[in-house]
N, C-alpha and C positions, 0 to 999 in steps of 0.2 A: 504494500500500500504506500502510495507516494505521500510524502509529508512536506510541508513548506517549512524550510529552516529559517527562523527569524535571525535578523542581523544581530550579532552579539556585540555589546558595547566593549570599548577598550578596557585595558587593565586599569584598576584604580590608581596605581602609581603613575602610569602614563597620563591619565586624565588630569591628575593633580599637577604634574610637571607642566603640562600644556596650559593649564589655567594660570599657573604662576608666571610662565613666560608671557602669556597674553597680557596679564596685568602689568608686568614690568614694561612691556612694549607700550602699552597704553599710557602708563605713567611717564615714560620717556617722551612720548609724543606731546603730552600736555605740558611737561616741565623739562625741556631739554637742557636748559642752563643749570638747573639744580643737579641733574644727573652728571653733567660735565664737571661741575664743581666738586662733587663727591669723588669722582674718579681721579681728577687732577690732584685733589687734596690727599688722596690715598698714596699716590706715587710720590708726591712731594714730601709727605711724611716719611715714606720709606727711604727717600734720598737723604733726608736730614739725619735719620737714624744711621744710615750707612756711613755718613761722614762723621757724625759725632761718636759712634762706637768703633771707628777705625775698621769697619768691616771691609772697606775697599782694599785694605792692605793684604787681604787674603787672596785676592785675584790680580792685584796690580803687578806689572812687570818693571815698575820703577818706583820703589818705595820712597824715593827722594823727591817725588812730585810735591810742589808747594801746596800747603793746605788750602790757601785762598783759591788756587786754581781748581783743586778738587771740588770745593764748595760751589764755585762758579759753574763748573761743568755739570754737577749734580742738579743744580737749580735750572740751568739752561736746557737740560733734557726734559725736566718734569713740568715746568711752568707752561710751555707752549701747548701742552696736551689739551688745555682748555679750549683751543680753537681747532682741534684736530679734525672735527667733522665738517666745519664750514670752510676751512682753508688748509686742507692737508698738504697740497703742493708747496704752499708758502712756508708751512711749518717744517717740511722736509728740507727745503732750501735754507731756512734759518738755522737749523740744527746741523747742517752739513759741515760748516767750519768747526763747530764744537766737536763733532765726531772725528774730524781730521786732526784736531789738536789733541784729542784724547788718544788717538793712535800714535801720533808723532812723539808725544812725551812719554808714552808707555804707561800712562795711568790706567788704561783699559778698564774704565768703570763699567759696571753692569748696567748703569743707567742708559748707556748707549743702546741697549736692547729695546728701549722704548720706541726707537725708530721702526721696529717691526709693527707696532700698533699704527703708526702713520702710514706705512706701506699697506696695511690691511684696509684702512679707510680710503686710500687712493684707489685700490682695486674695487672697493665697494661703491664709491660715489663719483669717480672721475673717469674720463675715457681711458680704456684699457691701454691705448698706445702710450699713456703716461708712464706705464711700468717699464717701457723700453729704456728710459733714462733714469727712472727712480731706483730700480734695483742695482744697476751699475754704480750709481752715486753712493748707495749705502754699502756696497761691497768694496769700494775704494779704500776706506779706512782700515778694513780688515786686511787687505793686501799690504797696506803700509805697516801695520802691526807685525805681520808675518815676516816682513823684510827687515825692519829696524830692530824689533825685539822678538826674535824667534824663540820658540819654546817647542822643541821637537821639529817634525817635518812641517812644511808649509801646508800640506793637505790637511793636517790636524787643525790648523787655524782657519783655513778658507772654506773647506767643504761643509762643516757643520753650520757656519754662518750663511752660506749660500742656500743650504737646504732650509734653514729657518726663514730666510727671506721668501723663498718660493712657497713654503707652506703658508706664510701669512698672506701672500698674494692669492694662492689657490682658495683659501678660506673666504677671502673677500669676494672672489669671483663666484664661488658657490652660493654664498648668501645673496649676492646680487642677482644671480640667475633665478634663485628661488623667489626672491622678491618680485622680479619682473614677471615671472611665470604666474605668480599669485595675482599680481595686478592685471595681467592679461585675462586670466580666468574671471576675475571680478568684472572687468570691463565687458567681456563676452556675455556674462550673466545679465548685466544691466541692459546690454543691447538686445539680448533675446527677450528679456522681460518687456522692454519697450516695443519690440516687434510684435510680441504676443498681444500686448494691449492694443496696438494699432490694428492688427488683424481682427481682434475681437470687435473693435469699433467699426471697422469696415464691414465685417459680417453683420453687425447689428444694423448699420445703415442700409446695407443691401436687403436685409430681411424686412426692414421697415418700408423700403421702397416697393418691394414685392407685395407686401400686405396692402400698401396704399393702392397699388394698381388693382389688386383683386377686389378690394372693397369698393373702389370706384366703379369697376366693371359690373360687379354684382348689384350694388345699390342703385347706381345710375341707370342701368338698363331696366331693372325690374320696376323701379319707381316711375320711369318714363312710360312703360307699358301699362302700369296701374293707372297713371294719370290719364292716358288715352282711353282706357276702358271706362274709367269713371266719367269722363266727359261724354263719351258715347252713350253710356247708360243713362246719364241725366237727360239727354235729349230724347232718348227712346222711351223714357219712363211714361210720358203722357200719351204717346202714340202707339207704342208696342211694348206692353209689359213683358211679353215673352223675351224680346231682345234685351230688355233691361235685366231680366233674370239671368240671361246668358252672360251678360257683361259682369254681373256680380259673381257668377261662378268662375269666370276667367280671372277676376281680381283675386278671388280666394286661392285659386290654383297657383297663380303667379306669386302671391304672397308666401304660400307654403314653400314653393321652390326657392324663393329668395332666403327664407329662414333656414332651409336645409343647407344651402350653400354657405351661408354665414356661419352656421354651426361647424361645418367641416373646416372652414378657414380658421375660426377661433380656437378649434381644438389644438392647433399648432402652438398657440400661445400658452397652453396649460403647462404647469410645472412637470407633471408626470409624463412619462413617455407613452403616448397612445399607440395602439396597434397600427401596423403599417396600412391596414385596410382603411382605417378612419383618417389616416394622416395624408394619404396620397390621392384620393379620388378627385379628378379634375375633369371639366368638360372636354370631350373629344369631337372629332368630325361627325361621329354618329349622333351627336346631340344637336346638330345644326337644324334638322327638321323640326325638332321641338322648339328651338329658338325662333325659327322663322314663323312657325304656326302661332306662337304667342304674339309676335309682332303683327301678324295679320289680324288676330283677334282684337288688337288695340286699334285697328282702323287703318293700317298702312299696307296697301297691296304690295306684295313682294313677288318678283319673278326670278326664278333660279335657272341658270344654264351651266352645265358641266361638260368640259371637254377633256377627253382622255380618261384613262382608268385610274381611280384613286389608288396610289401605292400605300404600303404599310409605313406610315410615318411615325417617328418617335413621339411619345406623349407630349413632350415640350413643344415640338413644332405644331402638333395638332391644337394644343391649347393656344398658341400664338394666332393661328388662323381663326379659331373660334372667337377669341377676344377681339380681334380686329373687326370681324364681321359684326359682332355684338355692339362694339363701340360705334361703328359706322351707322348701323340701323338705329341705335339710340339717338345719335345726333340728328338723324333724319326725322325721328319722331318729335324731337324737341324743336327743331329749327326750320324744317322744310315747309311748314304751313299746311293749310287744307288742300285736299285733292292731289297730294303728292303721291308718287309711286317710287318704288325702289327696284333696282335690278342687281342681281348678284351673278357674277361669272367666275367660275372656278376652272382653272386650267392645270392639268397634272401632266408632268413630263415623266417619261419612262425611267429616268435616272433619279427621280425623287424631287425635282424642282416643282414649286407650287406658285401659281400666280392667281391672285384674287382681286377682282375689280368690283366695287360697290358704287353704284351711281343712283342718284335720285333726281326727281323733276321738280324740286322745290324752288324757293326763291333764289337760292345760290349764294346767300350771304355766308360770312365766316361764322362758324359756331361760336357761341358765347364763351366756351371754355378753352378755345384754341390758344389763348395767350396766357391765361392764369390758372387754368384747371389742370386735371390729370389725364384728360382724354387723349388728345393727340400726343403729348409727351409720353404717356404710358404706352401707346401703340408703337412709337418709335423706339422706346427702350426695349420692348419685347422683340421687335424686328432686329435690332442691332445684336441681340444675343446670338442670333443664328446667321449673322452676316448678310441679312437681307436689306431691301430698300423699301421705303414707304413714301408714297406721294399722296398728298391730301390738298385739295383746293377746288375752286369753282371749275365747272366744266368749260371747255373752250367755247368761244362764241361760234355760232349763234345758239348753242345749247344753253339750257338753264339747269340749275341745280348744282349739286356737289358730287365730287368724285374722290374715292379713296382707292388707291392701287397698292397692293402688297405683293412683293416678289421675294420668295425664299429660294435661294439657289440650292442645287443638289448638295447633300451632306457629304463633306469630305471625310473619309475614314481617318481616325486618329491612330 
C-alpha cells in the first residue's frame, strides 16, 4: 500500500544555528556600525595585549625592534578594520606600507594577518579582478621576510601565507556566490508572484468581458423579443383575443428561456465546482431555428437561405455564429421600425469557413448601442477570437436598412 511520506523538519540543532545566524545577519543589517565597532575593538584589544604582554617576542625575528614601532604597527593593522566593509581596497593600500615595514624590520607581528580579513571583504564586495593585484600586494611582505630574515626554507614562509590568502579569497567568493544566488532566487520569486497576479487579473478581466457579452446577448435579445410580443399583444387584445393569448404564451416561453440561460451562465460564478454538464451548455447552430421562430413571433418576418453543407464546427465557432445572428436580429427588432423584414444567408465552405450575412429593410440608421453599448463591440470580440472579420453598417445605396456580415475562415490545425 502506497503511503505519502511527509516532509521531515530539520534537526533541532541545525534549526537553532540557522535562527541564530539569521538574527545576527538581521542585527548586522540594522546596526552595521555597532557590529564594526565591536569587531574592531576586539582586534584592537588583542593588539594592545600582544604589545603590553610582550607576546610579539615569541614570533618576532628581530627582538630588537623598537617598542614604539611595534605599538604603531599593532594599532595600524587593527584600527582601519572599522572601514573594512565600505573601503576594503583603500584599507589594503593603507596597510601595505605597514606590512612592508613589518617584514623589513623583522618584527613579523601576527597583527599583519588581519590583512586576510581585508582580502576576504575585497572578494566579497568588490570586482573579482581586484584580487589580481591585492593578493600579490599582500604576498610581497612575506617574500621580503623570507629573504631578509629567513627561518628555514623559503617555502616554509611563503607557501602557508599564500594558501591563507587564497583561502580567504575563496571564502569571500563562496559567500558572494551564495548571496547573489539567494538574491536571484528572491528576485525570481517576486517576478513570478507579480506575473501570477497579472495573469490572474487578466483572466478575471477576460472572464468579466465574456460574462458581459453573454449577459448582453441573453438579456438584450430576449427583452427585445418580449417587448415586441407585448406591443403586438396590446394591439391585438381589443380585436383578436386569441392572438393576444398567443402573444402572452410566447412572452412566457421567451421569459423561461431567458431565465434558463441566465441560470446556466450564473452557475459559473458559484464558488463550488459545478458538473461539466451544467457548466458548458451553450447555444449551437441547431438552436438557430428556435431563435428565428421566437423573432418571428415578436413580429419580425425572417427569411433564411443556406448555401453549402453545414460542417461539424467546434462549439466556440458555433456559439460565435449564433450570437452574431442573435445580436443582428435584436438590433433589427429595436431599430428597424415597423414593417421591416430580415434576411439571413449562411454560406458553408467544405474546409470549414463560414460566412453569415444578416440584412434588414429598416430605416438604416446606426443602432443606438453601436458606440457605447456591448452589441457591436461584443460581436467583434467574438469574431476576433477565431481570426474572422465582421462588417456592420447601412446597406449600400439605393438599398435601405442595415447589414451585418460575418466571415470565419477555415480553422487552422494547431
